[in-house]
Residue, then its C-alpha position, 0 to 999 in steps of 0.5 A: x738142653x734143658x733139665x727136666x723138672x720133676x715137683x713133689x708136694x709138701x705140706x705142715x700144720x700152719x702156726x695159726x693153729x688151724x690152716x694146712x700150708x700147702x707147697x711145692x719142691x722142684x728139683x731135677x728128675x732122675x732116672x729110676x735106680x740113679x742117685x740125685x746129685x747133690x744141688x748147688x743150693x736150695x732156694x727158698x721163694x716167699x711169696x707176695x701179697x695176691x700171690x700164689x706158688x703157681x705164678x713162680x713156677x717158671x722162676x723155680x724151673x729156671x732155677x733148678x735148670x741151674x743147678x738149684x733145688x727150690x721150694x714154696x708154700x702158700x701163706x695162710x689165705x693164698x693158693x691152696x693153703x686157703x681153708x675155704x672159699x671165705x678166707x680167700x686173702x685173709x691174713x690172721x688177724x692177729x700175730x699175722x706177721x709171726x705167723x708168716x714168719x714162723x711158718x716161712x722157717x718151717x719149711x725151711x727146716x722141713x726141706x733143710x733136713x734133706x740136705x747136707x748141712x753144707x749146702x747152702x739155703x737161700x731166701x728169695x723174698x718178693x713184694x710183701x714176700x720181701x717185708x717177710x723176709x726181712x722181719x725173718x731174718x732179725x729172727x732166723x738169720x743163722x746158717x742162711x747163706x744168702x738172701x734176697x730181696x725182690x720189690x714189685x717192679x712192673x705188674x700186668x694187668x691180670x695180676x692187678x685185678x687179682x690184687x684188686x679182687x682179693x682186697x674187695x674179698x678181704x673188704x667184704x669178709x672183714x669189713x672195710x676198716x680191716x688191717x692184718x696185724x702184719x702190715x701194721x708191724x711193719x707200718x704205722x703200728x710198728x714199734x719203730x714209727x716212734x722214731x719221727x722221719x720213720x712215723x713221717x715216712x709211716x704217713x707218706x704211705x711209705x715203710x716206716x724206717x728212719x731217714x738220715x738227718x739233716x735235713x731234720x723235720x724242721x727244715x724238710x719233714x712231712x711231704x718235704x715240707x717243715x714238719x713240728x712233730x711232738x708227742x701229745x703229752x707235750x701237746x697237752x701242756x699247751x694249753x694249760x701253759x697259756x692258762x696259767x703262765x710259763x713261770x707257773x709251769x717252770x715252777x713244777x719240777x727241777x731245774x733243769x726238768x720242768x713241769x710233769x710227767x705221767x707214767x704207766x705204772x705196772x708189773x709187781x705193784x698193788x696200784x697199777x695206772x696212769x700217774x702223773x707227778x712233777x718232775x724230780x719226785x723219787x722212784x720211792x715216792x712213786x712205787x712206795x707211796x703211790x704204787x703201794x709197794x709189791x704186792x705178796x710180802x715180796x721185796x722190790x728188786x728193780x723199777x724199768x723206765x723207759x719203755x722196752x729200750x730204757x734201763x733197769x734201776x736196782x733197789x740200792x737206787x730207789x732213791x734216785x729223783x726221776x728227771x732227765x738228767x738223774x735216769x740218763x745218769x744211772x743207765x736209763x731214760x724217760x722215754x714214753x714214761x712206762x714204769x714196771x716194777x719187778x721184785x726178787x722172782x724175776x730173772x734180770x738175765x731173764x728181763x734184758x733178754x725179753x726186752x731185746x727179743x721185742x727190740x729185734x723184732x720191731x727193727x726196721x733193718x734198715x741200718x746193720x748196726x741194729x738189724x745184726x748187732x741186737x741179734x747178736x746180743x739176743x743170741x749171746x743172753x740165750x746162750x747164758x740163760x741156757x747154761x752155755x755162757x762163757x766168762x768172755x761173753x760179757x766182755x763180748x755184750x758190753x763192746x757190741x753194746x757200745x758199737x751199736x749205740x754209737x753206730x745205729x741210725x736211729x733212737x730205737x737203735x741207739x737206745x735198744x743196748x739200755x736194758x741189756x747194759x743197765x742189768x749188766x753194770x747192776x746185776x752183775x753178779x747174777x749173770x755171773x752166776x749163770x755164767x760160772x755156777x750155771x745157776x739161775x738166782x731167781x729160779x726162771x730159766x729152765x736149762x738151769x733149775x733143778x726140781x729137788x725131793x725134801x725127803x724129810x717131807x716127802x710122804x711118798x704118796x705118789x701123787x708127783x709121779x702121777x702127775x709128771x708128764x715125762x716119768x722122771x720121778x720115781x720111788x715106793x710108796x710111802x717111801x721118799x721120791x727121787x727126781x731124775x734130772x735128765x728126763x725133767x723138763x722143768x715143767x713145775x708138775x710135781x710142786x703143783x700136785x705135791x700137798x706137803x711142800x716137799x718138792x723145791x726148785x733150786 
């Protein structure tokens, strides 16, 4: 006999900041006065584009009949999560992918809190929802029992018409050229499409994922035809070489790295912008002569080259020539030509974590070393920056980095460990300070800093106490104040309110 199913509404504020997310929980109906049995597991459905949770009612009831509890919510712009008719079918134009992922996570947190930690929790992603689940796993896989990725299959005519209707509504409200940032993160706008085979798959209309080689693109590339793929900078040099001759071009640069290189100079630097220098120009020349040095009297600490998967070069190697071989030898790379300058106020552990967060978010998820390995690296770095690091974590990080570099499918995964390995090599003392001393030398990692009142400077004006949002500061008028570290949330409001420089962080 089929189980009688009860449904209960559930809702929360979307991470877009304005919409209200509506959802349902399907569970076995129980007679009054009886205790509900523990479910075999909780299944959370993540629906597809132009879908809504009502379309999955039959499927949800089927799962309930087999002992599961089921939950689902309508995405922003879908079903009952639409704030108004004009927003039907509209995903957030900015950060759409992040909104959907975090809304999925919010529903999971809300529902999972109702059950024991031992209750298996499963995500079921259908169609576009499968893309959302794949991106979700890169951030929040911890604690999940399983995830099911389901394609579109053959859809009925009614659904096809519904999809067309939504497409027309989106075009009418946003313009024919509108494209959700969420979809950009899955295709043409994805960082992984910097890898040549992923880019070609995206051009062909598929999800941007790398392909195994051989065959190489020069043999079988775009639409299975021989393809020559280079970046714009390379093609831009061709005209100059034709006009001036290969000998003139070869005369610029070094023996093994010919020509010039364009860098996007940014970060803690006086002069930002695009600069073009001959190969072999030293990092010092770019930072000090062209960039004008670090502003505010701060000391140059490091430069990161090669984009998010490049390496960090310490101040001790500032005279390194900028060419392919020299950068590779010190754990960095030329990459896309980004050059980010950092000063003494930057925490290098936090920097490594920052770049890895980007890599984890942009991984296509096709290969396990990149999909799982980079997430585990990020977990370890987060653990260290939160003050929970252990000495053995450093060995684990190094070992994991080398495994990822050797086994990842494409260049994104193979170079993903670079920011971590280079900072660990050149700034190991900062990692050790975080682990052994539970201290962030740069005063960046909130969990490891303390705000202290200097009693010799404090006038007891009470401005800091008045500005503290948690009431962590106490003291009599005209007497030195004290900060209760157990209540302090490290917001820095006390320093902002103090007029006597009596508060410092360590």
